[in-house]
N, C-alpha and C positions, 0 to 999 in steps of 0.2 A: 511630787516628782513621779514621772511615769517609769515604771520598772521595765526591764527587758522582758520579764515574764508577761507583762501586760501588753507589750507590743507583739509578741508571738501570735496570740489568738487573732489579732487584727490582721497580721500578715497572712495567716492561714486562711482567713475569710476572703481576703483579696485574691489570694492564689486560687481558691476554689471558684470564685466568681470569674476570674480570668480563664480558668480551664473550661468552665461551663460555656462562656461566651465563644470560645474556640470550638468546643465539641459540638454544639448544636448545629451550626451550619455544615460542619464536616459530616455529621450523621445524616443530615438531610441530603447532601450530595451523594453519599454512599448509597442511600436508599434509592435516589433517582437513577443511579447506575446499575444497581443490583436487582431491584424489583422487576424491571422489564425482562431481565434474563430469567428470573424465577418464574415469571408468568409464562415465558416460552417453554420452560422445562416442565412445569407442573400442571399445565392445563390439558394435557392429552395422555391417554392411556397407551400402553405399548401396541395394542391392536390398532388404534387409530393412527399411530405413527407408521406402522407397517402398511396399513392401507394407503396412507399418503405417499409413501415411497413407491408404491405400485402405480401411482397415477401416470398416465401417458406422457405428461409434460416432463417428468423427472429425469428419465433415462436420456433422452436427446439433449436436454439442457446440461446435464452433468457431463456427457461426452464432449459437447461443444465447449463448455467452460474449461475442461481440462486441456483440450487441444489448443484453444486459442491462447490461454494463459501461459502454457508451456512455450509456445512459439514466441509470444510477446516477451516473456522473461528471458528466453535464450537470446533474442535480439538485443534486449536491453543490456545484458551482461557483456555480450561480444562487442557492441558498439560503445557501451557506457563505461567500461573499464578503462580503455585508453583516454576517453574524454575526462573521466574523473582524475586520472593521472596528470593530464595537462592542466586541469583546473587547480589541482593541488600544488603544482610547481610554477604555474604562470601567475605570479603575484604582482600583477600590474593592474592599472585601472581597467584596461580592456578585459582582463581575466575576471575581475570582480563584476563587471557589467554582464559578461557572459554567464557567470555563475548565477546571478540574479535572474537572468532571462530563462535559464533552464529550470529554475525553481518556481516560476510563475504558475504552472499548472497545479501546484499544490493548493494555492489559494483561490484559483479560478473556480466559480460555481460550475457544477456538471452541465447545466443548461448552456452556459457560455462556452464550455469546451465543445459541446455538440454543435453549436452554431458556428464556432471557429473552424471545426473540421469540415462542415458542409461548405462554408465559404471558401475554404482552401481547396478541397478535393471533390466537391459536388459537381454535377454536370454543368452547372453555370458558374462554378467557382473559379478561383484564380488559376488553378492548374487543371481543372476538369476538362476543358476542351483539348488541351495537349494530351492528356491521358486517353481521352476518347479516340483521338487520331491513331493511337497505337493499340486500340482495342481493349483498353482498361477502363472498367467502370466500378469505382470503389463503393459508392453509397449502397446500402441495403444488401451487403454481401458479407461473407465470412471474413475476408481480408479487412473489411471496414471495422469489424469487431476487434481484430488484432491491432489495428492502427489506433483505435480509441483506447484500448488497454495500454498500449505503449505510451500514448500521450499523457495519461493520468498517472501511470505507475513509474515511469522512468525517473522522475525527480526523487522518489524515495530511495532508489538504488544509488543515484548519483550523490545524494546527501551523505549516505553512509560510506560510500566508497571514497569520496573526497576527504572526509574526516579521517578515515583509516589510513589513507596515503599520507596525510599531513602528520600523522603520529609515527610514521616510519623514521627511524633514527638516521639522520643525514650522514653521520660518520660511517655507517655500514655501507652506504652507497658509494662514498668516497673511497673506502677501502677496496670495494669490488672493482671500481674503475682503476685504482692504482695497481691491482693485480692483473690488469689486462682485459677485463671483461668489457664488452661493448655495451652500448645503451640498451639494445634489445635484450641482451642476456641479463643485464642488471635488473631490467624491468620484470622479466619472467621468473628469474631464479632468486631474486632478493626482495624486490618491492612487493610483488604480488603475494608470495608466501607470508611475508610479515603482515600484510594488510588483509589476509584471507578471512579472519573472523569478521571484520567489518564488511567485507564484500559479501559474505554469506548472509549476514544479518540484513544488509541492504537488499539483497535478492529476495529474501524471505518477505520483507516488508513490501517490496514491489509486487510479488506474487499475490500477497493478501489483498493489496489494493486493486490489482487487475481482476482478481476473482470476485470482488465486491462491486466492480464498476457497474453503474446503472444508467445515469442520465445521459452521458455522452454517447453511450452505445445505443440507447433508445432513439436519440435524435439523428444520429449519423448512420446507424446500421439497421434500425427498425427492430421489430419484434416478431420475426418469422421462425416458427417452430422448426428445429433441426438445421436452421441456416444461420440465424443471428440471435436466437433466443437463448441467452445464458441463464445461469441459475438465478440471479437477481430479477431478471425479466420474467422468468417462470414464476417466481413468487408473486410478482405484480399481476400476472395473468391468472394464476390460481386463486388469488383472493376474490376474484369475481364470481367463482363458482364452487370452490372446494377449499375450505380453510385448513383441513387436515393436510392437504398436499402442500400448501404454502408453509404450514408449520414444519413439516418434515424437511422441506428444502432449507428453511431458515436454520433448522437444527444442524443440517450438514455444514452450512457456512459457519455457524458458530463453533462447531467442533473443530473445523479446520483452523479457524482463527485462534482458538484456545491452544491447539497443538503447536501452531507456529509461535505463539507468544512464549510457551514453555520452552521451545527449542531455542529461541533467541536469548531468553534469560539464562538458560543453561550454558549456551555458548559464551555469553558475556562473562559468566562466573569463571569459566575455564580460561 
């Protein structure tokens, strides 16, 4: 007869084997994620980083990235907040189809996004001739950078905003209506404040995505220094001649991403 004391070592061996089977791939994945970041941080001295930051590409690219991403995210918030509200409240088949459509840029490869923007707003595109007649030429211009950033970043804000509005307690909206508040007042004084953490988190994610946009911008706006060359494009250009400059710009983007992640997590905890 097998005693319970004899079964415990066997169970312990099986538990250890199971833990090891789970731990090995987990450790490999952590290494794949962490080691590149360590390589970025540990392969340069402070003097090399300072020299990289003084590279002529860095200043114009940083200014352009800040300008275009702020404009893009401001537009996304202003136009996307009411759209997210309608998507959260419009629980019909048409609403679900529209929600899927506005999320497509998340899964579209950057090259496809660039081609789509060119075919829509290029000189020979769907709306290009009409824009040309009123003197507007989008491709290879700063507005093209903004448009590319809006295209790739807006779904991140919308996803967070829709989820936040769906979590708003319906009873609070009913009470506000019963007290005489109109739809506009209920939206701005009840729904938006209650959904604000989700809106801020979505805006932060959208800004991070816009700041890191590369493929669609390169294809639709080009890589013109001071005009369309954002920080990711400056890394691409610097790699051809000055690795220290590319590393310095990459560290800027990584620091911004890390700060945003900490801010989002802190907001979620609150």
